[in-house]
C-alpha positions, 0 to 999 in steps of 0.5 A, spaced: 250 712 384 243 709 386 236 712 384 233 714 390 225 714 391 221 717 396 214 715 397 209 718 401 207 712 405 208 704 405 202 703 401 205 707 395 212 704 396 209 697 396 204 698 390 210 701 386 215 695 388 210 690 386 209 693 379 216 694 378 218 687 380 213 683 376 215 687 370 222 685 371 220 678 372 216 678 366 222 681 362 226 676 364 221 670 362 221 673 355 228 673 355 231 667 358 224 663 359 225 663 367 226 668 372 229 668 379 227 673 385 231 673 391 228 676 397 230 678 404 226 677 411 224 682 416 217 686 417 217 691 412 217 686 406 210 683 408 205 688 404 210 688 398 210 680 398 202 680 399 201 685 393 206 682 389 203 675 390 196 678 387 199 680 380 198 675 374 204 673 371 207 666 369 209 664 376 210 657 374 217 660 371 219 663 377 224 661 382 224 664 389 230 664 394 232 668 400 238 673 401 239 670 407 236 665 413 237 664 420 238 657 422 232 655 425 226 650 422 221 653 417 216 653 422 219 658 427 216 665 427 224 667 426 224 663 419 225 667 413 222 661 409 216 661 414 215 669 412 215 667 404 211 661 405 206 665 409 206 672 405 209 671 398 207 663 396 200 664 396 195 667 391 198 667 384 205 666 386 203 659 389 205 656 383 212 659 383 218 654 385 221 656 392 229 654 393 230 654 401 236 656 405 234 651 411 235 644 410 235 638 414 243 638 415 246 637 422 248 645 421 248 651 417 256 649 416 254 642 413 248 645 409 252 651 405 255 647 400 248 644 397 245 651 398 251 654 394 249 648 388 242 650 389 243 657 388 248 656 382 242 652 379 237 657 379 236 661 372 241 667 372 242 673 372 237 673 377 231 678 375 231 682 381 234 682 388 230 685 394 234 687 400 233 690 406 238 694 411 239 694 418 241 700 422 248 698 423 248 698 415 248 690 414 244 687 409 243 680 408 247 677 413 253 681 412 254 684 418 259 690 420 266 688 422 264 680 422 270 675 422 267 673 415 266 679 412 272 680 407 270 673 405 263 675 404 265 681 400 270 678 395 267 677 389 273 673 386 273 667 390 268 666 396 262 661 395 255 663 393 252 661 400 256 662 406 255 660 413 256 665 418 260 662 424 262 668 428 258 671 434 252 674 432 250 681 434 245 682 440 239 683 435 241 677 430 242 671 435 242 666 430 247 662 426 246 664 419 247 662 411 247 668 407 249 670 400 255 673 398 256 679 395 258 676 388 251 672 388 247 678 390 250 682 384 249 676 379 242 680 378 239 685 373 237 689 378 237 691 386 232 694 390 234 696 397 228 697 401 228 702 407 223 705 412 224 710 417 228 716 419 233 712 422 235 708 416 234 714 412 240 717 416 244 711 416 243 711 408 246 718 408 252 716 412 253 710 408 253 714 401 258 719 405 263 714 408 262 708 403 266 704 408 264 697 407 267 694 413 263 699 417 257 699 413 257 692 408 251 695 404 256 700 401 259 694 397 252 694 394 250 701 393 257 704 391 258 698 385 257 700 378 255 694 375 248 693 377 243 698 377 240 699 384 234 703 386 232 705 393 225 705 395 224 709 402 218 711 406 218 715 412 
């Protein structure tokens, strides 16, 4: 079962998450010589990114990549890469190496093989994967009942990075690249970041139903190989 942590406000959550993430990066550097941090986009991680970037550690030995990416240029406000470069790859963390999902390839489909190779070349297991969750129970770009979902959740055969080709939900209008479940679980630790009562209700529904087709995040929360902490604030 995941460990659920309730924080009184977003500042307290972000301070603790940044401290925990820095500690895990340091531990991984001590053990492996290098460390990988996988992060997600959205509004909620911004303060976490800014707080983490101010912490002193040997960022030159840290690699940062994304759990998923919209197929838009990095200068787009809808780009997760843009978010990371603006809010995380600053201050002390500017010395980290960023491995993007977006490339100059003609399409996300063409880019997927090289991104799979790039992910495979990262220090592994990852030190930390920080995920978000949508109100539909998706995480990364693993959407409920998507045509590619079964492949995405197959930990035995799917490539690490998948091109999402099926029509996207109305609130997710872009073609995307996403890590599959196996890549997400190739880590020492996972933190799920949720905020607001609506998402708390979704989390409780996920833990009750454990239905990965309806709630893809269930595949992360119900597995027993990688420890998961859930950080929640109203």
